[in-house]
C-alpha positions as CSV (number, residue, x, y, z in Angstrom):
1,X,127.0,110.5,95.6
2,X,123.3,110.9,95.4
3,X,121.5,107.5,95.4
4,X,118.1,108.9,95.9
5,X,116.6,107.4,92.7
6,X,118.1,104.0,93.0
7,X,116.9,100.7,94.5
8,X,120.2,100.3,96.3
9,X,118.8,100.5,99.8
10,X,116.4,97.7,99.3
11,X,119.0,95.4,97.7
12,X,121.5,96.1,100.5
13,X,119.0,95.3,103.2
14,X,117.8,92.1,101.5
15,X,121.4,90.9,101.3
16,X,121.9,91.7,104.9
17,X,118.8,89.6,105.9
18,X,120.1,86.7,103.9
19,X,123.6,87.0,105.3
20,X,122.3,86.7,108.8
21,X,119.9,83.9,108.2
22,X,122.3,81.4,106.5
23,X,124.9,81.4,109.4
24,X,122.1,81.1,112.0
25,X,120.9,77.8,110.6
26,X,124.0,76.0,112.0
27,X,125.7,78.3,114.5
28,X,125.7,77.9,118.2
29,X,125.7,81.6,118.7
30,X,122.8,83.1,116.7
31,X,122.6,86.6,115.3
32,X,119.6,88.0,117.0
33,X,119.2,91.8,116.6
34,X,120.0,93.4,113.2
35,X,120.6,97.1,113.3
36,X,119.3,98.9,110.2
37,X,120.5,102.5,110.1
38,X,118.8,104.8,107.7
39,X,120.5,103.4,104.6
40,X,121.5,106.2,102.2
41,X,120.0,109.0,104.3
42,X,123.3,110.7,105.0
43,X,125.7,111.1,102.1
44,X,123.3,109.4,99.7
45,X,120.7,112.1,100.3
46,X,117.8,109.7,100.5
47,X,114.8,111.1,102.4
48,X,114.0,109.3,105.6
49,X,110.5,108.2,104.4
50,X,111.9,106.7,101.1
51,X,114.7,104.8,103.0
52,X,112.1,103.5,105.4
53,X,109.7,102.5,102.6
54,X,112.5,100.6,100.9
55,X,113.5,98.9,104.1
56,X,109.9,97.7,104.6
57,X,109.9,96.4,101.0
58,X,113.1,94.5,101.6
59,X,111.8,93.0,104.9
60,X,108.5,92.0,103.3
61,X,110.3,90.4,100.4
62,X,112.5,88.5,102.8
63,X,109.6,87.2,104.9
64,X,107.3,86.5,101.9
65,X,109.5,85.7,98.9
66,X,107.7,85.2,95.6
67,X,106.7,81.6,94.9
68,X,107.8,81.9,91.3
69,X,109.7,84.5,89.3
70,X,108.7,85.6,85.9
71,X,108.6,88.9,84.0
72,X,105.3,90.0,85.6
73,X,106.5,89.3,89.2
74,X,109.8,91.1,88.5
75,X,108.0,94.1,86.9
76,X,105.6,94.4,89.9
77,X,108.5,94.3,92.3
78,X,110.4,96.9,90.4
79,X,107.3,99.2,90.4
80,X,107.1,98.8,94.2
81,X,110.6,100.0,94.5
82,X,110.6,102.8,92.0
83,X,107.1,104.2,92.4
84,X,106.1,103.4,96.0
85,X,103.3,100.9,95.1
86,X,101.5,98.6,97.5
87,X,103.6,96.0,99.2
88,X,101.5,93.0,98.2
């Protein structure tokens, strides 16, 4: 399955970050390192640079989530994923 033209990688990584953060708030043993393999670069046929770019977008969105969400913010985010626009 070719997922080259989809935002799947960014979504998966964003969910991964959130999944690790929530348990860490109350756990005695914290999740420290998170391994992020080249999501989609094997069977999904996503170029390494595109996978890396979407990983950076997901990490940036996790660290600096939008303060509000409206159609303009959503459209800008979508353009960043689809067209490789600036991160901020």
